[in-house]
C-alpha positions in Angstrom: -15.2 70.6 5.8 -14.2 71.2 9.0 -15.9 69.0 11.8 -15.3 68.3 14.8 -15.3 65.5 17.5 -16.3 66.4 21.2 -14.1 63.8 23.3 -16.5 63.6 26.3 -17.3 61.4 29.3 -20.4 61.1 30.2 -23.1 60.8 33.2 -25.7 58.9 34.4 -27.2 62.4 34.0 -29.3 64.1 30.5 -29.1 67.5 31.8 -25.3 67.4 33.2 -24.7 65.7 29.5 -26.9 68.3 27.8 -24.3 71.3 30.0 -21.4 69.6 28.0 -23.2 69.0 24.7 -23.7 72.8 24.6 -19.9 73.5 25.9 -18.8 71.1 22.6 -21.2 73.2 19.9 -19.5 76.2 21.3 -16.4 74.9 21.1 -16.7 73.0 17.2 -18.2 76.7 17.1 -15.9 79.3 17.8 -13.4 76.7 15.7 -15.4 77.1 12.5 -16.8 73.8 12.4 -20.0 72.8 10.1 -20.8 69.8 12.5 -20.2 68.8 15.8 -20.6 64.6 16.7 -20.4 64.0 19.9 -19.8 60.1 21.3 -22.2 57.2 21.3 -24.8 56.9 24.4 -24.0 60.7 25.1 -27.1 62.1 26.5 -26.5 59.1 29.4 -23.5 56.5 29.4 -23.8 52.9 29.9 -24.0 50.4 32.8 -27.6 52.9 34.0 -31.3 52.6 33.5 -31.3 53.2 30.3 -35.2 52.6 29.7 -35.2 55.6 32.8 -33.4 57.9 31.0 -34.7 57.3 27.1 -37.2 60.6 25.3 -38.7 60.6 21.9 -36.4 62.6 19.3 -39.7 65.8 20.2 -38.4 65.0 23.7 -36.5 67.7 25.8 -32.7 66.6 25.1 -33.6 66.1 21.6 -35.4 69.4 21.4 -32.5 71.3 23.6 -30.0 69.9 21.1 -31.7 70.7 18.1 -32.1 74.3 19.4 -28.4 74.5 20.2 -27.3 73.3 17.2 -29.2 75.6 16.0 -28.3 78.9 17.3 -24.6 78.0 16.7 -25.3 77.4 13.2 -23.7 73.6 13.2 -25.3 70.4 12.6 -24.2 68.1 15.8 -24.5 64.6 16.2 -25.0 63.1 19.1 -26.0 59.2 21.0 -29.6 59.5 22.4 -31.6 56.5 23.6 -35.3 56.0 22.4 -38.3 53.8 24.0 -38.8 50.9 21.3 -42.0 49.3 20.8 -40.7 46.2 22.6 -39.8 47.7 26.1 -36.4 48.0 25.2 -34.9 51.6 23.7 -33.4 52.5 20.7 -29.2 53.4 20.6 -30.0 56.7 18.4 -27.8 58.9 16.9 -29.5 62.4 16.1 -28.5 64.2 13.2 -29.6 68.3 13.8 -28.8 70.7 12.6 -29.7 73.5 10.0 -31.4 72.5 6.9 -30.6 68.8 8.6 -33.3 66.6 10.3 -32.0 62.7 10.6 -31.6 59.7 12.7 -30.2 56.4 13.1 -30.7 53.6 15.2 -27.7 51.7 15.3 -27.8 48.3 14.0 -25.4 46.1 14.8 -25.8 46.0 18.8 -23.2 44.7 21.1 -23.6 40.6 22.2 -19.9 40.7 22.7 -16.8 40.4 25.1 -19.8 39.1 27.7 -22.1 42.2 26.7 -25.8 41.6 25.6 -26.6 44.9 24.9 -29.7 43.6 22.8 -31.2 42.7 26.6 -32.0 46.6 27.1 -31.1 47.5 22.9 -33.8 46.4 19.8 -31.5 46.9 16.4 -31.9 48.8 14.0 -32.1 48.5 10.2 -31.5 51.3 8.2 -28.5 52.5 6.6 -27.8 57.1 6.9 -27.0 59.8 4.6 -27.3 63.5 5.3 -25.9 65.9 2.7 -24.5 69.9 4.5 -22.9 72.4 1.8 -23.1 69.6 -0.8 -20.8 67.2 1.1 -22.5 63.7 1.9 -21.8 61.9 5.0 -22.6 58.9 6.4 -23.4 57.8 10.3 -22.3 54.5 12.9 -21.8 53.4 16.0 -19.4 51.6 17.7 -20.1 48.0 17.3 -20.3 48.6 13.4 -17.0 49.1 12.3 -16.6 45.1 13.0 -18.8 45.0 9.2 -17.2 46.6 6.6 -20.1 45.6 4.3 -21.8 48.8 6.1 -19.1 51.2 5.7 -19.1 50.3 1.8 -23.1 50.8 1.4 -22.4 54.0 2.6 -20.1 55.0 0.6 -21.8 53.6 -2.5 -24.5 55.5 -1.2 -22.7 58.5 -2.4 -20.8 59.5 1.4 -17.4 60.9 1.5 -16.8 60.6 4.8 -18.9 58.5 7.6 -18.9 59.1 11.3 -18.8 56.7 13.5 -19.7 57.4 17.2 -18.3 55.0 19.6 -18.5 54.2 23.9 -16.2 51.2 23.1 -15.1 49.1 25.9 -11.7 48.6 27.4 -10.0 45.6 27.6 -6.8 43.3 26.1 -6.4 44.5 22.5 -9.3 46.9 22.7 -7.6 50.1 22.0 -5.5 48.8 19.2 -8.7 47.0 18.2 -10.5 50.0 17.8 -7.8 52.6 15.9 -6.9 49.3 13.5 -11.2 48.7 12.6 -11.4 52.6 12.3 -8.1 52.7 9.6 -9.9 48.9 8.0 -13.2 51.1 7.0 -11.7 53.9 6.0 -9.5 51.7 3.2 -12.7 49.7 3.0 -14.5 52.1 1.3 -12.0 54.8 0.1 -13.8 57.0 2.6 -12.8 59.2 5.4 -13.4 58.1 8.8 -13.8 60.3 11.5 -14.1 58.2 15.0 -15.4 60.5 18.2 -15.1 57.6 21.1 -16.3 58.6 24.9 -13.3 59.5 27.2 -11.7 57.1 28.9 -13.4 57.5 33.0 -10.0 56.7 34.5 -8.4 59.6 33.1 -11.0 62.0 35.0 -9.9 60.0 38.3 -13.2 57.4 38.2 -12.6 54.0 38.8 -15.6 51.8 36.3 -16.3 48.2 37.2 -19.3 46.1 35.3 -18.6 45.1 31.8 -20.4 47.8 30.6 -18.7 49.4 27.2 -17.1 53.3 29.2 -15.4 54.6 26.8 -11.3 54.5 25.7 -10.6 57.8 24.0 -8.6 57.6 21.3 -11.0 59.6 19.2 -9.7 59.9 15.3 -9.7 60.7 12.3 -8.5 58.3 9.3 -8.4 59.1 5.6 -9.6 57.4 2.6 -6.3 55.5 2.6 -6.6 54.3 6.2 -4.4 56.7 7.5 -4.7 58.3 10.7 -4.0 62.2 10.1 -5.2 63.1 14.3 -5.9 61.5 16.9 -6.5 62.2 21.2 -5.5 60.5 24.5 -8.0 59.1 26.7 -8.8 62.5 28.1 -11.6 64.6 26.8 -10.9 67.1 24.6 -11.8 68.4 21.2 -10.4 67.2 17.7 -11.0 69.1 15.2 -10.1 68.2 11.5 -10.2 68.8 7.2 -12.4 66.6 5.2 -11.5 66.9 1.8 -13.6 65.0 -0.1 -11.7 65.6 -3.8 -8.9 63.2 -1.3 -12.1 60.6 -1.3 -12.6 61.0 -4.8 -8.4 60.9 -5.7 -8.0 57.7 -3.6 -11.4 55.4 -5.0 -10.1 56.5 -9.3 -6.4 54.5 -8.2 -8.3 52.3 -5.7 -11.7 51.2 -7.5 -12.8 48.8 -4.8 -15.8 50.5 -4.8 -16.9 49.2 -8.3 -14.5 46.9 -8.6 -16.3 44.0 -6.2 -17.9 41.6 -7.1 -19.7 39.5 -4.5 
């Protein structure tokens, strides 16, 4: 299965970001991808009024992304924000396209490194998998990558690959942690890990202030042994990868951690 990671730099304007999604889907389709993955907060970047920009799944932003996906014949995974019942928002991955309609609300909200996502974002509580051409995929968001049990649970539900959408916070050692964690979760779950981050704003000439996580780029693909097969730098770009489900099956037969675990 061919999957494209569209490493974009979201702005504060959902309308502008919709055009980035449109362009990314077109590029993914032209490359023969069946799935086009965009970062967390693709709808609107962090560090702005998320509640004022949040929309329901049947709102104009998600509706247009669905139309774009269906017209291109590609399944799209993209980060957006929805109104939550308590006045906060849900940090949601929209999963939409031909034969697919799902969404995942980020379970582990980012209360770390001086940032408190929980002040504005309500956590989710449900794992999500979906099938494309008979291949089961899981989804996860950013801070989730620090929790191995989530990725193992997705694999135990049949996912041979997990799509990780992020807006990773910059800082000392954070780039190294990003790669290490993605590789470790691939190895923990003997799954493909396809991690799509926001592009580094500084590569586009933007000076970033405050502690809102804005992305560092470095989107990457790790195979079920934790080996990095493809990686971007910090700038906006498209990474196209061919994911072989048999590779996951072979590694799981050789290293059966999903069946050998006892805790």
